[in-house]
Structures are given as C-alpha cells and as structure tokens.
N, C-alpha and C positions, 0 to 999 in steps of 0.2 A: 425134099418132096413136099412136106407140109408148108414150108416157107414159100416155095414157088406157087403152090396152090392158092394160098392166102393172097399172095401178091397178084396172082391172076384175077381173083375175085375183085380185089380192090381196083385193079386196072379196068376191068370190065364195067364195074358199077359206079366208080368214082364217088364213094361216100364222102361226106364231109366230117364224119367222126365215127368212132367205134365204141363199143361198150363190152365190158367183161364182168363176170361175177368175181368178187373178191376171193382170194385164196382161202381154202378151208383145209383142215387136216383130216385125212381119212384114218380109219382104224388100221388100214394096211399101209405101212410105210412105202412099199414098192409102188403102190398106186399113187400115193401122194407125190413121189419123186417123178414118176412118168407124167403126171398131170402138170407139175411145175416145169418140166422140160418142154412139153408141148406149148404151154402157156408162154414161156419165154420166146419160143420161135414165133408164135403168133404176134406177140407184142413187138418183137423185132421187125416183123414185116410191116406192122402198122407204123412203127417209128420211121422205117425207111421210106414210107409213103407220106410222112409228115402228118399222119392222122392223130388227133387227140383221142385218147382212150379214157372213157369214163368208167370207173369201177364202182360196183354196187354190191352191198352185202346181200346174201341170199335171203335174209329175212325181209329186207326192203323190196327185193324183187317180188317175193310172194305177196307182200302187202300191196304193192302197186297193181298186181294182176288180179289177186283174189280178194283182197281187203283185209287179210290177216297174215302176219308174218309167220304164223305157226301152221300154215296150210300144208297139206300133204301134196306130193307130186301129182297124184291123181286129180286133186282139186285144181291144181294149176293147169293140167292138161285139159280138164273139162272147161275151164274158163277160156283157154286159148281157142277151143272149138267154137265158143260163143263169139269171142272177139274177132276171130279170123275164120269165118265159116267156110271159105273156099280152100283153106290151107290143109295140106296133107301132112300130118305130123309123122316124120320119118324116124320115130324112136324118141327115147327120153332125152338124149342129148340135143336133138333138134328142138324139142319142146322147151328145154331149158334155154337155148339160145334165143328162141322167139320171145320167151318171157323176159329175158334180160333186155332185149331190144325194146319191148313195150315199156318196161320199167324206165329205161333210159329216156324214152320219148316223154314219159310223164314227169320224170324227175329233173329232166333238163340237163 
C-alpha cells in the first residue's frame, strides 16, 4: 500500500529527484524499526522510478530552514508558515517533509 502510494505520487508529479532525512535512532526500538521499514519501502519506490534520493541530517535541515541546527520543531513549523504562507501543515510529519524539501532545494 505504501509503495504503490509513493509510486502513484511519483507518476503523477514526475519529480526529478527526492530527498529524505537521514536515519536517526529513537528511544523506542519498535518505533525505530517501523520507521526503517517504511523508509525502505519509500526508497525502493524511488529506486524503481530511477529517482536520485538526497539524504540530509536533521541538524542540516533545521539549519537550512531556521538558521540553526538546534531549532525546535515549533521553530521549524513557524518558519515554514513564513516561507510557505499558503501551505496548510497537516501535522508534524508533513512539516518535517516540507522542511526536508526546502533544505534539499537550498543544499542542492
């Protein structure tokens, strides 16, 4: 389901590259495992579409968006509202994804 959904988004929008946040380790090993599995599915869908995936460390994403790598999530979300005034942030995960996309555009 996840792989077909990602493949559908790729087919609909025809991006020339993708971006992802580098893997981090949660305090909860179950959460880390689930994240790794989902990430693998998404990366496989990107690979099947021959998309290059750029990976960025969380601190670099925060620095690119807010100006400091030690920014809090609330600071990132506030800056996203400034940078993308018409965007509706559909939760923390959507905000994180937008931040990664903006960082990727800046970092190349």
